[in-house]
N, C-alpha and C positions, 0 to 999 in steps of 0.2 A: 504494500500500500504506500502511495506517495506521501511524503512529509507534508504537514500542514502547520500553519502558524497557530499555536494554541491560543484560545481566547484568554484575555487578561482575567485574572481572578478577582479583579476589582474595577471600579470605574476609572476612566482616563484621568479624571481630576482628583482621584482619591489620595494621591501622594503629594498634593499641594500643601504647603509652599515649596517643599523640597524638590519635587519634579513637577513642572507645570503641565497642564493638559495638552497643550499644542506639541510639546516635545514627546509626550507619551503617544499621541496619535501618529506623529511622523515616524517615531522610532519603532513602534509596534506594527503599525499597519503598512508602512512603506519599506523601511529598512529590513525588518525581519522577513517580510514577504519576499523581498528580492533575494535574500539568502536561500529561502525555501525553494523558490522557483529555479534558481541556478543549481542547487544541490540535487533537486529532482532531475533536472536536465542532464547532469553529469552521470547519474546512475541509470538512466533510461537504457534499456536493452542490455544491461550487464547483470551478472548473477547476484549483484548486491542490491538490485532494485527492491525496495521495500524492507530491507534489513534495518535494524535499529542504528541510529546515527553513531552511537558510541562504538558499536561493533565495526562499522565501516571505517571510522577514523583509526581504530586500532589495527585495521588490516589495509591501511592506505597503500602499502607497497604492492598489494595484490590487484589494485585497480589498474586499468589501462593507463599507460604513462601520461597520455594527454588529458586524463581526467583527474589525476592525483592532486595537482595544484588547485584546480577548480573546486574539488570537493573539500580539500583541506580548508580553503577560505570560506566556502559557503555552507558546507556541512558543519564546520566549526562555528560559523555565525549562527546557524540554527540552534545548535546545542547550547552555545554560550548564552544566547538571548532567552531560550526556554528556562535555563537555570536562573537567569537574572530576574525575569518577571516573578518567578516563584519565590525568590529570595527577599521580596519586599512586600509591604502591605500597609494599609492605613492603621494607625494606632499601634504600630510596632515600635522598634527601636529599643532603647534601654540596654541592659547588659544581659548576656547569655547566662542562664543558670545551669543546673545539673552537671553532668559529666563533662560537657563541652566547656562550660564556664571554668570548671576546675582545671581542665587541661590547658586552657588559654593562660590562666593565672600561673600554673605550674611552669609553662614554657617561657612566658614573657615577664613574669613577676607581678603584672597587674593588667587589667583590661585596658587602662589608659596607655600603657607602654605598647601593648599589642596594636591599638588603634594608631598610635604615632608611627609605628613601623609600617603598617599597612598603607597609611596615607603617604608616607615617604616613598614607598615602592610605586604607588600610583603616580605621584608627581614625577618620579625619576624615569618612568616609561617614556622613552622618546617617541614622538609621533603617536600613532594609534595603537591601541592594545587594551589589555585587561590587567587587573591586579587581583590576586587570588589568595584565599586561605585554603590550603590543601592538606591532605594526609599523604606523606611521603615516607615510605618504608616504616609505616606504623607511627610516625611522629607528625605532629602539626608543623606546618611551615608556611611562610609567606613567599609567594613568587609572583612574577609578572610575565605575561606572554605578549608577543607582537601580533598585530593584526587581529585575526579571529582564531589564532591557535588556542587549543584547549589543553589544560595540563595533562589530560590522559595521553596525549602524544608523547609525553615524557615519563609515562608510567605512574603519574600521580593522580590522586582522587580529588576532584574539586568539591569543596564544601560551600564556598561563598566567593562570588566574583563581582567586581565592580567594573563597569564599562567606562574606559577613559578615552574612547573615541570622542571627538568634538561633537558629533551629532547627539551624543547622550546628554550634553549639558549646555551647549553653546547659547541657546535662546535665552536661558535664564542666567547663566553665569559668565557668558562671553569667554574670555581667555583665562578666567580665574579657576583653573582646575583644582587647586588646593582647597578653595572654598566649597566647591561641589563635593569633593571627597569628605570633607569635615561634616557637611550638612547631611550626607547620605546615611549616616548612622541612625538618623531619626526614623528611617523607614525599613531598616533591616529586620527581616522576619527570623528571629533566632530560633523559633520552634522548628522551622523548616531546616535550618542549618544543623540543628541537633539531630533531626531525623537522618540526614545524610551522614553525620558523624557516627551515629549508631550503626548504620548500614555498612560504613567503611570498616568498622571494627570487626 
């Protein structure tokens, strides 16, 4: 079955003032749709048509040579954005509790120290890309990827990712990426991140 853009689990304006309605409409309806259309086009007529996006990304070398880059960018874009929409919600934010909160404090010393390092990695990503909280070899880590690369390409499990492509924040924050990264914590759905952390263990 061909990939589809998942419906947003909340209204387009639900994340205001952190993320404005116009950005959500363009980002979800236009950018994500373009990734889905191109990812579907890349797999059409191949044995991977209809396979889960994670599975195809892990088997990228098995795709025809001329499809690999197209799928890496667009299949990655589909997966990254699907994770992104699910990682946010109205009335979310705050600090993670449970085993995830404990693991973050154990690794970074405090939630604030974790946030500082995550934001710094997002600011330092040159050009377009993502900043991630991942499980890497059983340990929590912060990493960033260029373009639409997903951490699974490096054998890591993504728990939380923030999109630092300019289309994700420019209407509201212009060139102030650090301000966007700082404001974004107000909408992070830690319950969803906890679910991924439990599954990764």
